[in-house]
N, C-alpha and C positions, 0 to 999 in steps of 0.2 A: 625519444621512441617512436615506434614504428607508425608510422600515421596509420588511423584507424579511430573508431567511436570507441571507446572503454564508455560502457556502465559498470558504476559505482556503486553502491547501497552504502547510504550514511547509518547513524545508529537510530534506533524510534526514540528513545532516550538516552539513555545510560554512554556517555560516550565512550568507555571501556568496550563497547561491541565494536568498534571501528579497529575493521583486520588489518593487519600489519602492510598487507600488500596493496590494500584502498589509499591509505595513506603514500605508499609509493610513487603508486599512480599519479597522484593525486598530485605528488611533490612532482612529477616528470613531466605531463600533459606540457604542452605551448597554453590552452586555452580549456577553462571549465565554466561547460553549460549551466544555469544553477536556474531550478524552478520559483523562488526566491534570495535573491542578491543578498541580502538584510540576514537573513538564516544562515546561508551559506560565509559570509565572509565567518560570523561567529565563528563557525565548526572550525576554517581554516585556521583562526587567529590562535585558536583552540591549541591546534598540532601544532603551529608556527611555521604554516605553510601560506606565502606569499604567490597568486597566480592570477594572467589577465579572467576576468568573471566577464560573464555574459546571459542575460535574462530568456531561459527557455522556458515558457509555458503553456497553458491552453488557451491562452490569445493572440499568442503569434506564433506559435509553432506552424501552424500551415503557410504564411509569411516567408521565417526563416529557412525553412526544412531545405531547399534546394541551395541556398547559401551555403549551409553548413557545408554539405553534403559537398559541392566543390572545391570546399574548403581543405576537407582532409582531402581529396581528390590532387589537391595541389601539393600536400605534402606535411597539412598539420595532425596533429595529434589531440584530439579532442576526446575529453570525460564529463558525460554526463550526472548529473546526480541530483537528483527531490530533496525538499525537505525533511524529511524522514524516509525511512526505507529503499526498498527496490528500484527504481525510476520505470515506469509502464504499468507499474501493480497501480492502480488506479491514481498515476498521475502519468502526466506527459512523459513521452519516449514509446511508445508503440511507431508514431507514424517516421520517428527520425532512425530507427532500427528498420525497420521495413522498405524505407530510399535507400539507405545506405545498403542494403543488401539488392535492391534491386540495381543500381547502378554498380554491382562489384566491390563497394569498400567494405573493409573486414569491420568484424564486431567482435569484441571481446566482450562476453559480462561477467561480473567479478560475482561470487558467494555472497550474500549477506544476511545483514538483518530485512526483517519482511516482519509484520506484525502478525498475519494470520496464519504464521506456520505456527509458535509456539502456543497460541488461544488456538489454537486446533490440537495441539495434543494434549493441552491442560484441560479441556474439556473434559475428558473422559469416555468420549463420542467415536464411532470410530474412524482410523482414519486410514483403513488400504483403499478406501474411493470416498470421493466427496469434490462439491464442487464448488467454485469463487463466483461469487454475487458481485462482487466488491460494493460500490451505492446503487441501491433501488433508484428505478426515477424518482423525483420528487413529485413530479403530476401524472403528465400523458405518460401510459404505457403499465403507469404503474400496477391499477389493477389488473393486469391482464399479467402484469408477471407474479403477482400473489398467487392469481387463479391456480399457474402454469405449477404450482411449487405442492398443491396437493399430494400427486401422485412420486415425485423424488424420493428415491428413497435411498440417495447418496446422503452424506453428509454436508448439510449446506451452510457457506460461510458467508456474513455479509461483514460491509462497515459501515455505520451511523455514525449521526449526531448525536453529541449528551442530551443537546435539548428537544430531539428529534426519539429520544429512546425509547420510553414508555409510549407514546405511540405506534412505532413499531411493533415491540415487542405484542401490542395489543392488537395489531392487521395480524401479527403471525397465528393468533390464538384461534382468533377468527376464521382463518382460512386452512390451519393444522390443528387445531384442538389444543385445550389449556393442560393438557396434559403432557404434549411434546416434551418429548427432554429437550433442552439448551442448558447458552452456556454464553453468560457474558463476560469478557474481561477488559479493561479499561485500563490505560499508563501503564502500561506494556514496557518492565524493563526497569519502570521510575520509583521512588521512595511508596507512593501510596497506592505501588500497581494492587490489583485487587481483579479476580477471578471467581463469581457467583454462579453456582451450580443448581439446575433443578428443573421442574417442569415450566411451563413457560406463565402458567399462573403465577407460582411463587417468587417467578423473577417480576413479574411486573409488582405484585406486593412488596419487595423488597425495596424496586428502586421507585417505589413511588412515595416513597417513605421521609427521603432525604434527595437534596442535589447531586445531583451528577456530573461531572466535570470530563474531563479528558478525552483521546482518541478513544472510541467504543469497537472491538468485534464483537460479533454475537456468532454465534453457532449453535446451529439449529440440527438436532435428530433428524434424519430419513424417515419414511414410511415403513415401517414393519411391514411385511408380509404376513 
């Protein structure tokens, strides 16, 4: 394969969402960078792919990025995957892509799975204009960020931990009002997928009555003019 960085999305749950193109790239590159090699090993075994793996995650990306860029410049083809979905979307990847571009290294990003797109479409809220916030800050800056949402007119997209979901919904209610329309998607593409829609008040009641599991995407409607 041509020496460049390949950004390869992986399934967010259902392995049938792996594309033929993604499989071909992973079969042909010389090295795969993985957010968690243990997870990626299982994925590769499922598709009968054997390739060298190297850890690339939030705790080592600043230390390794120059070396990786140099490896591609020397002629190596390298793919980057995250544990699920598209690298750089709330996962490591942005820094490496930026440094490759600065160094004149070609980057090829494959289309594929990412959690917020099906969650947005499933929400029934406007999809023509939206803003992706990912995970809100847990401590420093969280209150300021929540305050800034009050006048946002676009549909808002957030990732959240199942353990903090109800608290996050309550914070959205405090700043946006309990009658604001929203949607919560969890376990997307998996057996127990759930898409709950309604007002923030209704969603708080719904998720307060049962344990919440799985990866969470919260969609909140924008302020109506």
